[in-house]
C-alpha positions as a Markdown table, in Angstrom:
| # | Residue | x | y | z |
|---|---|---|---|---|
| 1 | Unk | 57.2 | 13.1 | 2.1 |
| 2 | Unk | 56.7 | 10.0 | 0.1 |
| 3 | Unk | 54.0 | 8.8 | -1.8 |
| 4 | Unk | 54.0 | 5.5 | -0.5 |
| 5 | Unk | 53.2 | 6.7 | 3.2 |
| 6 | Unk | 50.2 | 8.9 | 1.7 |
| 7 | Unk | 49.3 | 6.0 | -0.3 |
| 8 | Unk | 49.3 | 3.8 | 3.0 |
| 9 | Unk | 47.2 | 6.2 | 5.1 |
| 10 | Unk | 44.8 | 6.6 | 2.0 |
| 11 | Unk | 44.4 | 2.6 | 2.5 |
| 12 | Unk | 43.9 | 2.8 | 5.9 |
| 13 | Unk | 41.3 | 5.7 | 6.1 |
| 14 | Unk | 39.6 | 3.9 | 3.0 |
| 15 | Unk | 39.2 | 0.5 | 4.7 |
| 16 | Unk | 38.2 | 1.5 | 8.3 |
| 17 | Unk | 35.0 | 3.2 | 8.9 |
| 18 | Unk | 36.3 | 4.6 | 11.9 |
| 19 | Unk | 40.1 | 5.5 | 12.7 |
| 20 | Unk | 42.0 | 7.4 | 15.0 |
| 21 | Unk | 45.9 | 8.4 | 14.5 |
| 22 | Unk | 46.9 | 8.8 | 18.0 |
| 23 | Unk | 50.0 | 8.8 | 20.5 |
| 24 | Unk | 50.1 | 5.4 | 22.0 |
| 25 | Unk | 47.2 | 2.8 | 21.8 |
| 26 | Unk | 43.5 | 2.8 | 23.3 |
| 27 | Unk | 44.7 | 0.9 | 26.2 |
| 28 | Unk | 47.6 | 3.4 | 26.9 |
| 29 | Unk | 47.4 | 6.4 | 25.5 |
| 30 | Unk | 50.8 | 8.8 | 25.4 |
| 31 | Unk | 49.1 | 12.0 | 25.7 |
| 32 | Unk | 45.9 | 13.6 | 27.3 |
| 33 | Unk | 44.6 | 14.5 | 24.0 |
| 34 | Unk | 44.7 | 11.0 | 22.6 |
| 35 | Unk | 43.3 | 9.7 | 26.0 |
| 36 | Unk | 40.5 | 11.9 | 25.7 |
| 37 | Unk | 39.9 | 11.1 | 22.0 |
| 38 | Unk | 39.6 | 7.3 | 23.3 |
| 39 | Unk | 37.3 | 8.0 | 26.0 |
| 40 | Unk | 34.9 | 10.0 | 23.6 |
| 41 | Unk | 34.8 | 6.7 | 21.2 |
| 42 | Unk | 34.6 | 4.5 | 24.1 |
| 43 | Unk | 31.7 | 6.5 | 25.4 |
| 44 | Unk | 29.9 | 6.1 | 22.5 |
| 45 | Unk | 30.6 | 2.4 | 22.0 |
| 46 | Unk | 32.3 | 3.0 | 18.5 |
| 47 | Unk | 34.6 | 0.4 | 17.4 |
| 48 | Unk | 37.8 | 1.9 | 15.8 |
| 49 | Unk | 41.1 | 1.2 | 14.1 |
| 50 | Unk | 43.8 | 2.9 | 16.0 |
| 51 | Unk | 47.5 | 3.5 | 14.8 |
| 52 | Unk | 50.2 | 4.5 | 17.3 |
| 53 | Unk | 52.1 | 7.3 | 15.4 |
| 54 | Unk | 54.9 | 7.1 | 18.1 |
| 55 | Unk | 55.9 | 3.7 | 16.8 |
| 56 | Unk | 56.3 | 5.1 | 13.2 |
| 57 | Unk | 58.1 | 8.5 | 12.5 |
| 58 | Unk | 56.9 | 8.4 | 8.8 |
| 59 | Unk | 53.4 | 7.8 | 9.5 |
| 60 | Unk | 53.6 | 10.6 | 12.3 |
| 61 | Unk | 54.8 | 13.1 | 9.9 |
| 62 | Unk | 52.7 | 11.7 | 6.7 |
| 63 | Unk | 49.4 | 12.1 | 8.6 |
| 64 | Unk | 49.9 | 15.6 | 9.4 |
| 65 | Unk | 50.4 | 16.1 | 5.6 |
| 66 | Unk | 47.8 | 13.9 | 4.6 |
| 67 | Unk | 45.2 | 15.7 | 6.5 |
| 68 | Unk | 46.7 | 19.3 | 6.2 |
| 69 | Unk | 46.4 | 19.3 | 10.1 |
| 70 | Unk | 49.2 | 19.7 | 12.2 |
| 71 | Unk | 48.4 | 18.1 | 15.5 |
| 72 | Unk | 47.5 | 14.4 | 16.6 |
| 73 | Unk | 45.1 | 12.9 | 17.4 |
| 74 | Unk | 43.1 | 12.7 | 14.1 |
| 75 | Unk | 39.7 | 11.1 | 13.7 |
| 76 | Unk | 38.3 | 10.0 | 10.3 |
| 77 | Unk | 34.9 | 8.5 | 9.9 |
| 78 | Unk | 33.9 | 6.8 | 6.8 |
| 79 | Unk | 36.9 | 8.5 | 5.1 |
| 80 | Unk | 36.2 | 11.9 | 6.0 |
| 81 | Unk | 38.8 | 14.0 | 8.2 |
| 82 | Unk | 36.9 | 14.9 | 11.3 |
| 83 | Unk | 39.6 | 16.5 | 13.5 |
| 84 | Unk | 41.3 | 16.3 | 17.0 |
| 85 | Unk | 40.2 | 15.7 | 20.3 |
| 86 | Unk | 39.1 | 19.5 | 21.0 |
| 87 | Unk | 37.0 | 19.0 | 17.7 |
| 88 | Unk | 35.5 | 15.8 | 18.9 |
| 89 | Unk | 34.3 | 17.0 | 22.4 |
| 90 | Unk | 32.7 | 19.9 | 20.6 |
| 91 | Unk | 31.0 | 17.5 | 18.3 |
| 92 | Unk | 30.2 | 15.0 | 20.9 |
| 93 | Unk | 28.4 | 17.6 | 23.3 |
| 94 | Unk | 26.4 | 19.0 | 20.2 |
| 95 | Unk | 25.2 | 15.6 | 19.4 |
| 96 | Unk | 27.0 | 15.6 | 15.9 |
| 97 | Unk | 29.5 | 12.9 | 16.7 |
| 98 | Unk | 26.8 | 10.5 | 17.8 |
| 99 | Unk | 24.8 | 11.3 | 14.2 |
| 100 | Unk | 28.3 | 10.5 | 12.2 |
| 101 | Unk | 28.6 | 7.3 | 14.4 |
| 102 | Unk | 25.0 | 6.0 | 14.3 |
| 103 | Unk | 25.6 | 6.0 | 18.3 |
| 104 | Unk | 23.8 | 7.4 | 21.3 |
| 105 | Unk | 25.2 | 8.5 | 24.5 |
């Protein structure tokens, strides 16, 4: 794993309030988990930056090392790793994700 990809990920996470590393794009998710993550963020009206790991194999592997989390999608809010779509759903249902994003659902 090159330091340059980890530095790039740190830059992305540090310069965006909400970032979703996903398979596909918000308009065309390429897996059900990414689709669910986008739907949750859309429901909350949260703007977010997204990065399609399918277009960048180095990013796809690098994000797993960066977070120490083996699956994608991965959500970051204000520089903090939140989790994948299952964790996002649990947090959404509990109202925790809304609190982190300052949103109402």
